[in-house]
C-alpha positions in Angstrom: 15.6 -36.9 -1.6 16.4 -37.1 1.1 15.9 -38.8 -0.2 17.1 -39.5 3.2 18.5 -41.7 0.4 22.0 -40.2 0.6 21.7 -39.2 4.3 21.3 -42.7 5.6 23.8 -44.1 3.2 26.3 -41.2 4.0 25.8 -41.6 7.7 26.5 -45.3 7.4 29.7 -44.9 5.3 31.0 -42.1 7.6 30.4 -44.3 10.6 32.3 -47.1 8.9 35.2 -44.7 8.5 35.1 -44.0 12.3 35.1 -47.7 13.1 31.4 -48.2 13.9 29.3 -51.1 12.8 25.7 -50.3 11.9 24.4 -53.5 10.4 20.9 -52.7 9.3 21.5 -49.0 8.5 22.6 -50.0 5.0 19.0 -51.0 4.5 18.0 -47.3 4.4 18.4 -46.5 0.7 16.0 -43.6 0.6 15.6 -40.3 -1.2 16.4 -37.3 0.9 15.1 -35.2 -1.9 11.4 -34.9 -2.2 10.6 -32.7 -5.1 7.8 -31.4 -7.4 9.1 -31.9 -10.9 11.0 -34.4 -13.0 14.3 -32.6 -13.8 15.8 -33.5 -10.5 15.1 -35.4 -7.4 13.6 -38.9 -8.0 15.0 -40.8 -9.8 18.1 -38.8 -8.9 19.4 -37.9 -5.5 20.2 -34.2 -6.1 17.2 -32.1 -5.2 15.8 -29.0 -7.0 14.1 -25.9 -5.8 10.8 -26.6 -7.6 7.5 -26.4 -5.6 4.1 -27.9 -6.2 1.2 -25.6 -6.7 -0.9 -25.0 -3.6 -3.1 -28.0 -3.0 -1.4 -30.1 -5.6 -0.2 -33.7 -4.8 2.7 -35.7 -6.0 2.8 -39.4 -5.3 5.7 -41.7 -6.2 5.6 -45.5 -5.7 9.1 -46.9 -6.4 11.5 -49.8 -6.0 15.0 -48.8 -5.1 18.1 -50.8 -4.2 21.8 -51.1 -4.1 24.4 -53.9 -4.2 27.5 -54.0 -2.0 29.9 -56.8 -1.2 28.3 -56.8 2.3 24.8 -57.5 0.9 21.8 -56.3 -1.1 19.4 -53.7 0.1 16.0 -53.2 -1.5 13.1 -50.9 -0.7 9.8 -52.0 -2.2 7.5 -50.3 -2.0 9.2 -46.9 -1.5 6.3 -44.4 -1.0 7.1 -40.7 -1.6 4.2 -38.2 -1.1 4.4 -34.4 -1.4 1.8 -31.6 -1.0 2.0 -28.0 -2.1 1.1 -25.6 0.7 1.7 -22.2 -0.7 3.2 -20.9 -3.9 6.6 -21.2 -2.3 6.4 -24.0 0.2 5.6 -27.7 0.3 5.6 -30.7 2.7 6.8 -34.2 1.9 6.9 -37.7 3.5 8.9 -40.7 2.5 8.3 -44.2 3.9 10.0 -47.4 2.7 9.5 -51.1 3.3 12.9 -52.7 3.3 14.4 -56.0 2.4 17.9 -56.4 4.0 19.9 -59.3 2.5 23.4 -59.4 4.2 26.0 -61.5 2.5 26.1 -64.9 4.3 23.3 -64.0 6.6 19.5 -64.3 6.9 17.2 -61.7 5.3 15.2 -59.2 7.3 12.2 -57.3 6.1 10.1 -54.5 7.5 9.6 -50.7 7.9 12.8 -48.8 8.7 13.0 -45.0 8.6 10.7 -42.2 7.6 11.6 -38.7 6.3 9.7 -35.5 6.9 10.6 -32.6 4.7 9.7 -28.9 4.4 10.9 -26.9 1.4 10.8 -23.1 1.0 11.6 -21.5 -2.3 13.2 -18.1 -1.6 13.7 -16.8 -5.1 12.5 -17.6 -8.6 13.4 -16.0 -12.0 13.1 -17.4 -15.5 16.7 -18.6 -15.3 17.4 -19.1 -11.5 15.7 -20.6 -8.5 16.8 -20.9 -4.9 15.4 -22.8 -2.0 16.1 -23.9 1.6 14.9 -27.3 2.8 14.8 -29.1 6.1 14.6 -32.9 6.3 14.2 -34.9 9.5 14.9 -38.7 9.3 13.8 -41.0 12.1 13.1 -44.7 12.8 9.5 -45.7 12.6 9.7 -49.5 13.4 11.7 -52.0 15.3 11.2 -54.7 12.6 14.8 -54.2 11.4 16.1 -51.3 13.5 17.0 -52.2 17.1 15.6 -49.7 19.6 18.5 -47.9 21.2 20.9 -49.9 19.0 23.7 -48.5 16.9 21.4 -48.0 13.9 18.7 -46.1 16.0 19.7 -42.7 14.6 17.9 -39.4 13.8 19.3 -37.1 11.2 18.5 -33.4 10.6 19.5 -32.1 7.1 19.6 -28.5 6.1 20.4 -28.2 2.3 20.6 -25.2 0.1 19.2 -25.8 -3.4 19.8 -23.9 -6.6 18.7 -24.3 -10.2 20.0 -22.7 -13.4 18.1 -23.0 -16.8 20.0 -22.4 -20.0 17.8 -23.1 -23.1 17.0 -26.8 -23.0 19.5 -27.6 -20.2 18.7 -27.4 -16.5 21.4 -27.6 -13.9 20.6 -28.4 -10.2 23.0 -28.1 -7.3 22.7 -28.9 -3.6 24.9 -28.5 -0.5 23.6 -29.7 2.8 24.8 -29.8 6.4 23.6 -32.8 8.4 23.5 -33.5 12.2 23.0 -37.0 13.6 21.6 -37.8 17.0 24.7 -39.7 17.8 26.8 -36.6 17.4 28.1 -37.1 13.9 28.1 -34.2 11.4 28.6 -34.4 7.7 28.1 -32.7 4.4 26.1 -33.9 1.4 26.4 -32.4 -2.1 25.3 -33.0 -5.6 25.2 -31.6 -9.1 22.7 -32.8 -11.7 21.9 -31.8 -15.3 18.9 -32.7 -17.5 18.0 -32.3 -21.2 15.0 -33.4 -23.3 15.5 -36.5 -25.5 12.2 -36.0 -27.3 8.7 -34.8 -26.6 8.1 -37.3 -23.8 11.5 -38.3 -22.5 14.0 -36.4 -20.3 17.6 -37.6 -19.8 19.4 -36.9 -16.6 22.8 -37.4 -15.0 24.4 -36.5 -11.7 27.3 -36.8 -9.3 26.7 -36.7 -5.6 28.5 -37.6 -2.4 29.1 -37.0 1.3 32.1 -35.9 3.4 33.1 -35.4 7.0 33.2 -31.7 8.1 36.8 -31.1 7.2 36.5 -33.2 3.9 39.4 -35.4 5.1 37.1 -38.4 4.1 34.5 -38.4 1.4 32.6 -40.5 -1.1 31.4 -39.6 -4.6 28.9 -41.6 -6.8 27.1 -41.1 -10.1 23.7 -41.9 -11.6 22.1 -41.7 -15.0 18.3 -41.3 -15.1 15.3 -41.1 -17.4 11.9 -39.6 -17.0 9.2 -40.8 -19.5 5.9 -38.9 -19.6 3.2 -41.5 -20.1 0.6 -38.7 -19.6 1.0 -35.2 -18.1 -0.2 -36.7 -14.8 1.7 -40.0 -14.9 5.5 -40.5 -15.4 7.8 -43.5 -15.3 11.1 -42.8 -13.6 14.3 -44.9 -13.6 18.0 -44.5 -12.8 21.1 -46.6 -12.3 24.6 -45.7 -10.9 27.8 -46.8 -9.2 30.7 -45.3 -7.3 33.3 -42.9 -8.5 35.3 -42.7 -5.2 34.9 -44.4 -1.9 37.1 -44.7 1.2 35.0 -47.3 2.9 36.3 -50.9 3.4 35.8 -53.2 0.4 32.8 -54.9 1.9 30.9 -51.6 2.1 31.8 -50.0 -1.3 28.9 -49.4 -3.6 28.8 -51.8 -6.6 25.6 -50.5 -8.2 22.3 -48.8 -7.4 19.0 -48.7 -9.2 15.6 -47.0 -9.0 12.2 -47.6 -10.8 9.1 -45.6 -10.0 5.7 -44.4 -11.1 5.1 -40.6 -10.4 1.5 -39.3 -10.3 0.4 -35.7 -10.1 -3.0 -34.6 -8.9 
């Protein structure tokens, strides 16, 4: 997810470390992970190597947001669409409509960024799965983002994804290298675990973060999530989280984040 979700937020926080002011980029609270099953990815940030069947669709319509001292940032709707291409590849698109509510300022609304993702599963066994993914995030509107302004950034992400299944427990890990069009480079990383809580409910938790190339500056957040199966083709997803460690200024530190979504398979 992404998610785009962590890429944009990571890029924002890293730019704050370097003394830049991005203003509207905090509005981009998107998933950089665009996945095919419910044990990782939405409503979490950490992606998994799962792939949709060829010709199968996954559509998620969500509300996502976060609260910081600098303001509130909400995406509604947050549209996430994936299509299985082959038995080991899929394409995904993520598009948000954003409400940017800076503390002490006037609200802005509109389209912001889109994410295009391609995932290739390179290995799959009953216990292990591995995949490579490429995500490209780019502005799609000037409603909030100023053309050629400090928030007019493209980001290319190249994560490696791994999944390990142990009885009813599934672990997912991700490490990605990210390149911004402004010359910034950074890592993203995450570790998630899921376990059934009944016949129709899945519990999830994760830690995830970002760091500059040498890891001299980094952030680390956590989330708890639930996946409720209404029917095999329709799921309700939700998560909430906060920070573990942040080196940003106090106005930019994460207070809490949340996610609510309906996931449909066809």
